[in-house]
C-alpha positions in Angstrom: 37.4 -30.8 -64.5 41.1 -31.3 -65.6 41.4 -27.6 -66.4 40.1 -26.7 -62.9 42.7 -29.0 -61.3 45.5 -27.6 -63.4 44.3 -24.0 -62.6 44.3 -24.8 -58.9 47.7 -26.3 -59.0 49.0 -23.3 -60.9 47.5 -21.0 -58.3 49.2 -22.8 -55.5 52.4 -22.8 -57.4 52.2 -19.0 -57.9 51.4 -18.5 -54.2 54.4 -20.7 -53.1 56.7 -19.0 -55.6 55.8 -15.6 -54.3 55.8 -16.5 -50.6 59.4 -15.3 -50.2 58.5 -11.8 -51.2 55.3 -11.4 -49.2 55.1 -8.1 -47.3 55.8 -8.2 -43.6 52.7 -9.1 -41.6 51.3 -11.5 -44.2 51.2 -15.0 -42.7 53.5 -17.6 -44.1 51.6 -20.6 -45.5 53.9 -23.1 -43.8 55.2 -26.5 -44.8 52.0 -28.3 -44.1 49.6 -26.2 -46.1 46.6 -28.1 -47.4 46.5 -28.2 -51.2 43.6 -30.6 -52.0 40.8 -32.7 -50.4 39.6 -36.2 -51.1 37.7 -39.3 -49.7 39.1 -42.8 -49.3 36.8 -45.4 -47.8 35.5 -44.2 -44.5 38.0 -41.3 -44.3 38.0 -37.7 -45.6 41.6 -36.5 -46.0 43.5 -33.5 -47.3 46.8 -33.5 -49.1 49.6 -31.4 -47.5 52.3 -29.6 -49.3 55.0 -31.8 -47.9 53.5 -34.8 -49.8 51.7 -36.3 -46.8 48.0 -36.2 -45.9 45.9 -35.4 -42.9 42.6 -37.0 -41.9 39.9 -34.4 -41.8 36.9 -36.6 -41.1 35.5 -40.0 -40.5 32.3 -41.4 -42.0 32.5 -45.0 -41.0 30.3 -47.0 -38.7 32.9 -49.2 -37.0 33.4 -48.6 -33.3 36.9 -50.0 -33.3 39.2 -48.0 -35.6 42.8 -48.4 -36.6 43.9 -45.4 -38.6 45.7 -46.4 -41.8 49.3 -45.3 -42.3 48.4 -44.3 -45.9 45.5 -42.9 -47.8 45.5 -42.4 -51.6 49.0 -43.8 -51.6 50.3 -41.0 -49.3 51.5 -41.2 -45.7 49.0 -40.1 -43.1 51.0 -37.6 -41.0 48.3 -35.8 -39.1 44.9 -36.1 -37.6 43.2 -32.8 -38.4 41.2 -30.4 -36.3 37.8 -31.9 -35.3 38.5 -34.9 -37.5 36.6 -37.3 -35.1 34.6 -34.6 -33.3 31.6 -36.2 -31.4 32.3 -39.6 -33.1 30.8 -42.8 -31.9 34.0 -44.9 -32.0 35.0 -46.8 -28.9 38.6 -47.6 -29.4 41.2 -46.1 -31.7 44.8 -47.0 -32.6 47.0 -44.2 -34.1 49.9 -45.3 -36.2 53.5 -44.1 -35.9 53.2 -42.2 -39.2 51.0 -39.6 -37.4 53.2 -36.8 -36.1 50.6 -34.5 -34.8 47.0 -34.5 -33.6 45.0 -31.3 -34.2 42.7 -29.2 -32.0 39.4 -30.8 -31.0 40.3 -34.0 -32.8 38.3 -36.4 -30.6 36.4 -33.7 -28.7 33.2 -34.9 -27.0 33.4 -38.5 -28.4 31.3 -39.8 -25.5 31.7 -43.5 -26.4 35.5 -43.5 -26.7 37.1 -45.8 -24.1 40.6 -46.5 -25.3 43.3 -44.7 -27.3 46.6 -46.2 -28.3 49.4 -44.3 -29.9 51.9 -46.7 -31.7 54.7 -44.1 -31.5 55.9 -41.2 -33.6 53.4 -38.6 -32.5 55.2 -35.5 -31.1 52.4 -33.0 -30.7 48.8 -33.2 -29.4 46.7 -30.1 -29.8 44.2 -28.2 -27.6 40.9 -29.9 -26.5 42.0 -33.2 -28.2 40.0 -35.5 -25.8 37.9 -32.8 -24.2 34.9 -34.3 -22.4 35.5 -37.8 -23.7 33.5 -39.0 -20.7 34.0 -42.8 -21.2 37.7 -42.6 -21.8 39.5 -45.0 -19.5 42.8 -46.0 -21.1 45.3 -43.8 -22.9 48.7 -45.1 -24.1 50.8 -42.1 -25.1 53.9 -42.4 -27.3 57.5 -42.0 -26.2 58.9 -39.1 -28.1 55.8 -36.9 -27.5 56.9 -33.4 -26.8 54.0 -30.9 -26.5 50.4 -31.2 -25.4 48.0 -28.3 -25.5 45.3 -26.9 -23.2 42.2 -28.8 -22.0 43.5 -32.0 -23.5 41.8 -34.4 -21.1 39.3 -31.9 -19.6 36.2 -33.6 -18.3 37.4 -37.2 -19.0 35.5 -38.4 -16.0 36.2 -42.1 -16.4 40.0 -41.7 -16.7 41.6 -43.3 -13.6 45.4 -43.3 -14.3 47.8 -42.1 -16.9 51.5 -41.8 -17.6 52.8 -38.8 -19.4 56.1 -39.6 -21.2 59.3 -38.0 -19.9 59.9 -36.4 -23.3 56.9 -34.1 -22.8 58.2 -30.6 -21.9 54.9 -28.6 -22.2 51.5 -29.3 -20.9 48.8 -26.6 -21.3 46.5 -25.4 -18.6 43.2 -27.0 -17.6 44.8 -30.3 -18.7 43.0 -32.7 -16.3 40.3 -30.4 -15.0 37.2 -32.3 -13.9 38.8 -35.7 -14.3 36.9 -36.8 -11.3 38.0 -40.5 -11.3 41.7 -39.7 -11.8 43.7 -41.4 -9.0 47.2 -41.8 -10.4 49.3 -39.6 -12.6 53.0 -39.8 -13.6 54.2 -36.5 -14.8 57.2 -36.0 -17.2 60.6 -35.5 -15.6 61.4 -32.4 -17.7 58.2 -30.5 -17.0 58.9 -27.1 -15.7 55.5 -25.7 -14.9 52.1 -26.9 -13.6 49.8 -24.5 -15.4 46.4 -22.9 -14.5 43.7 -25.4 -13.4 45.8 -28.4 -14.5 44.3 -30.7 -11.8 41.3 -28.6 -10.7 38.4 -30.7 -9.4 40.3 -34.0 -9.7 38.3 -35.2 -6.7 39.8 -38.7 -6.6 43.5 -37.7 -6.7 45.0 -38.6 -3.3 48.8 -38.3 -3.9 50.9 -36.3 -6.4 54.7 -36.0 -6.9 55.6 -32.8 -8.7 58.7 -33.4 -11.0 62.1 -32.1 -10.0 62.4 -29.4 -12.6 59.1 -27.6 -12.0 59.6 -24.0 -10.9 56.0 -22.8 -10.8 52.6 -24.1 -9.8 50.1 -21.7 -11.3 46.6 -20.4 -10.5 44.2 -23.0 -9.1 46.5 -25.8 -10.4 45.1 -28.2 -7.7 42.1 -26.4 -6.5 39.3 -28.6 -5.1 41.3 -31.8 -5.2 39.3 -32.9 -2.2 40.9 -36.4 -1.8 44.4 -35.0 -1.9 46.2 -36.0 1.3 49.8 -35.7 0.2 51.7 -33.5 -2.3 55.5 -33.8 -2.7 57.0 -30.6 -3.9 60.5 -30.4 -5.5 63.4 -28.3 -4.5 63.3 -26.5 -7.8 60.0 -24.9 -7.0 60.0 -21.0 -6.8 56.4 -20.0 -7.1 53.1 -21.3 -5.7 50.3 -19.4 -7.4 47.0 -18.0 -6.2 44.5 -20.6 -5.0 46.9 -23.3 -6.1 45.7 -25.7 -3.4 42.4 -24.0 -2.4 39.8 -26.5 -1.1 42.2 -29.4 -0.8 40.3 -30.1 2.4 42.0 -33.5 3.2 45.6 -32.3 2.8 47.1 -33.3 6.1 50.7 -32.3 5.9 52.7 -29.8 3.8 56.5 -29.3 3.3 57.3 -26.1 1.3 60.8 -26.4 -0.3 63.6 -24.1 0.7 63.7 -22.4 -2.8 60.2 -21.1 -2.9 60.1 -17.3 -3.0 56.4 -16.4 -3.7 53.2 -17.8 -2.3 50.0 -16.3 -3.8 46.7 -15.2 -2.3 44.6 -18.0 -0.9 47.2 -20.6 -2.0 46.1 -23.0 0.8 42.8 -21.5 1.7 40.1 -24.0 2.8 42.6 -26.7 3.6 40.6 -27.4 6.7 42.7 -30.3 8.2 46.0 -28.5 7.7 46.6 -27.0 11.1 50.1 -25.7 10.6 52.7 -24.7 8.0 56.5 -24.3 7.9 57.6 -21.3 5.9 61.2 -21.4 4.8 63.5 -18.3 4.9 63.6 -18.2 1.0 59.9 -17.0 1.0 59.9 -13.2 0.5 56.2 -12.8 -0.4 53.0 -14.3 1.0 49.6 -13.3 -0.3 46.4 -12.6 1.6 44.8 -15.5 3.4 47.4 -17.9 2.0 47.3 -20.1 5.0 44.9 -20.8 8.0 41.6 -19.6 6.5 38.3 -20.9 5.4 36.3 -18.9 2.9 32.9 -19.9 1.5 32.4 -19.1 -2.2 30.9 -15.6 -2.5 31.1 -15.0 1.2 32.5 -11.7 2.5 33.8 -13.2 5.7 37.1 -15.2 6.1 37.1 -17.6 9.0 40.3 -18.6 10.8 41.2 -22.3 11.3 41.3 -22.9 15.1 44.8 -23.2 16.7 46.6 -22.7 13.4 50.4 -22.4 13.9 53.0 -20.8 11.6 56.5 -22.2 11.9 59.5 -20.3 10.4 62.7 -18.5 11.0 62.5 -15.5 8.6 60.8 -12.1 8.8 58.2 -13.0 6.2 56.9 -16.0 8.1 56.9 -14.0 11.4 55.2 -11.1 9.8 52.4 -13.2 8.3 51.7 -14.8 11.7 51.6 -11.4 13.3 49.3 -9.8 10.7 46.7 -12.6 11.1 47.3 -13.2 14.8 48.5 -16.8 14.4 50.8 -18.5 16.9 54.4 -18.2 15.6 57.1 -20.7 16.4 60.8 -20.2 15.5 62.0 -23.5 14.0 65.7 -22.9 14.7 67.1 -25.1 17.4 69.3 -22.2 18.3 66.2 -20.3 19.4 65.1 -23.1 21.7 65.9 -23.7 25.3 67.9 -26.9 25.6 69.0 -28.7 28.8 70.3 -32.0 30.0 69.7 -33.3 33.6 73.3 -33.1 34.8 76.8 -32.2 33.8 78.3 -35.4 35.2 77.4 -39.1 34.9 78.8 -42.4 36.2 80.6 -44.6 33.7 78.4 -47.3 32.0 80.0 -49.9 29.8 77.0 -49.7 27.4 77.5 -45.9 27.1 76.1 -42.9 28.8 73.1 -41.3 27.1 71.6 -38.5 29.1 68.1 -37.3 28.1 67.6 -33.9 26.6 64.7 -31.5 27.3 63.9 -28.9 24.5 61.4 -26.1 24.7 60.7 -24.0 21.6 60.3 -20.2 21.4 56.5 -20.5 22.1 57.1 -22.7 25.2 56.1 -26.0 23.7 58.1 -29.1 24.6 59.7 -30.8 21.6 59.3 -34.6 21.0 62.3 -36.8 20.4 62.1 -38.6 17.1 59.5 -36.2 15.7 61.2 -32.8 16.3 64.8 -33.8 16.9 67.3 -36.7 17.0 70.2 -37.3 19.3 73.7 -38.5 18.5 76.3 -39.2 21.2 80.1 -39.0 20.9 82.8 -40.3 23.3 80.1 -41.6 25.6 81.6 -45.0 26.3 84.6 -44.1 28.3 85.4 -41.7 31.2 86.1 -38.1 30.2 84.3 -35.4 28.2 81.4 -36.6 26.0 79.0 -34.7 23.8 75.5 -35.1 22.5 74.5 -33.5 19.2 70.9 -32.4 18.8 69.7 -32.2 15.2 66.4 -30.7 14.2 64.0 -32.9 12.2 60.4 -32.5 11.0 59.6 -28.8 11.4 62.9 -27.9 13.2 66.2 -27.0 11.6 69.8 -26.7 12.6 71.9 -28.6 15.2 73.7 -27.9 18.4 75.8 -29.7 21.0 75.9 -30.1 24.7 78.8 -31.6 26.6 78.9 -33.7 29.8 81.5 -35.5 31.9 81.6 -39.2 32.5 83.1 -40.0 35.9 84.5 -43.5 36.7 82.0 -46.0 38.0 82.2 -46.8 41.7 85.4 -48.7 42.4 85.5 -52.1 44.1 87.5 -52.5 47.3 88.8 -56.1 47.5 90.7 -56.3 50.8 92.3 -54.3 53.6 94.9 -56.2 55.6 97.7 -55.5 58.1 100.4 -58.2 57.8 103.2 -56.2 59.1 103.6 -53.9 62.1 102.4 -50.3 61.4 101.4 -51.2 57.8 98.1 -51.7 56.0 97.9 -53.1 52.5 94.8 -52.1 50.4 93.8 -54.0 47.3 91.0 -53.2 44.7 89.8 -54.2 41.3 90.8 -52.3 38.2 88.1 -49.8 37.1 86.9 -49.9 33.5 86.4 -46.9 31.2 89.8 -45.4 31.0 90.4 -43.9 34.5 93.5 -41.8 35.3 94.1 -43.2 38.8 92.8 -43.8 42.3 92.7 -42.2 45.7 93.0 -44.2 48.9 91.7 -42.7 52.1 92.3 -43.8 55.6 90.9 -42.5 58.9 90.7 -43.5 62.6 87.0 -42.5 62.5 84.4 -44.6 60.6 82.7 -41.3 59.4 86.1 -39.9 58.2 85.8 -36.9 60.4 89.3 -37.0 62.0 92.7 -38.4 61.4 92.0 -38.5 57.6 94.9 -39.1 55.2 94.5 -39.4 51.4 97.0 -41.1 49.1 97.1 -40.8 45.4 97.7 -43.6 42.9 98.6 -42.1 39.6 98.7 -45.2 37.5 95.5 -46.8 36.3 97.0 -50.2 36.2 98.0 -50.2 39.9 95.5 -52.1 42.0 97.2 -52.0 45.5 98.7 -49.6 48.0 100.6 -50.2 51.2 100.2 -47.5 53.8 103.1 -47.2 56.4 103.9 -45.4 59.6 100.6 -46.2 61.2 100.1 -46.9 65.0 100.2 -50.4 66.2 97.1 -51.9 67.8 95.1 -49.0 66.3 91.8 -49.5 64.4 91.6 -47.8 61.0 88.9 -47.4 58.3 89.9 -47.5 54.6 88.0 -46.6 51.4 89.0 -45.8 47.8 87.7 -44.2 44.6 88.8 -43.9 41.0 89.2 -40.6 39.1 89.6 -39.2 35.7 91.6 -36.0 34.7 89.9 -33.8 32.2 91.7 -30.6 31.3 93.7 -30.9 34.6 90.4 -31.1 36.5 89.8 -34.2 38.6 86.5 -36.0 38.3 86.1 -38.8 40.8 83.5 -41.4 41.5 81.9 -42.0 44.9 83.9 -43.5 47.7 83.5 -47.1 48.3 82.1 -48.4 51.6 84.9 -48.3 54.2 86.5 -51.5 55.5 87.8 -51.8 59.1 91.3 -53.0 59.9 93.3 -53.3 63.1 97.0 -52.4 62.5 99.6 -54.8 63.8 
């Protein structure tokens, strides 16, 4: 027996010593090459060339397992491929000494309910928890970097999970058929949502895609039938084919401005999604990407009734034209905008005229939903502006100007205390007026004998009119005015007061 062990060790030594001169194309054995196998208690393990061991099998009957940090006096650094395949354990704790978990390690362990990583693990392989149908709780370690494909495929009892921010790679089909999954926190440095990642996660209602993701691949969210809201990042460039197919409760969608490509049938069968806003950045839209229902295996594609395509670029407009959808240009500059009047009377609370906006398709926009209003210089007489800013589906901003005239002046008194003279007094008008006009006439309707006198100082509140006729009855009225670019804007005349000149 001893001779066989020595011979084996010599063979390995010879292999390692010649590894550096192997011909090109011959696989390097690697640092973790298995060099021997053994059994310790309930565990089968293999020694690795770096002096650590990997667990290769479990023969125990306990349903609650804490993996030891050492076996045979050596550190357990790895859980090997299929080590706990179809085991009957219910809970397992993995120590910090374990750096990697191999392919199929816990695959189809139907009784497994809880997994706790103590920390230290950096890699989890393909199919690790594949179809662990009772798995409810998973505590992943900080420092974890890569996770393979199908890792949680078919874990139909899993309801929520947090993937550490240190993870940069998650393989495809990752959560497929996790039908109870409601809450997922994805890692901040993730750059891609791969094929079928969340396919048939029928309990997932909301998802926030991390801010570094540039691609959502084929069928990534297909058949997430409870999904009502998806928040997409500005980093996103590509939405793959059938990415959100059959998300039939998705109510609203905002495609970020950096997206360039939208694949075939990307949002097909999203039956409650009645419109889409396509940004200018999009240069390619695949067949039936929006606005269609298509039954599996059917030849016919059915249009969603009254579907509307919003956009401002040629790609969006072309898609709408090809499929005969209503198209609306979202730029405010393409809309018809009007305010009721060009002039308004001064109001100490500020003048805020309403705005009417009609889009390129003739629909009336809704304040607060489609646009907001901001007023400038609207609390004094003169030129004021209203800025209209698009919101929701609409973009851009534009301004409209209007004039605020002085409010109607107040005539205090009209008296004749001296022969051939009349003194007129009034209250100072608010709002920054430029001056006043005093008008006198021998006719109460101001049709004849009319004379107008200007008062160019806003602080002046009286005017004496001379050279009138004694014993003659006169009618007097005033108004305030504001000069804007040398143009005079005046309020309405006051009601005239009658006076008999001495």
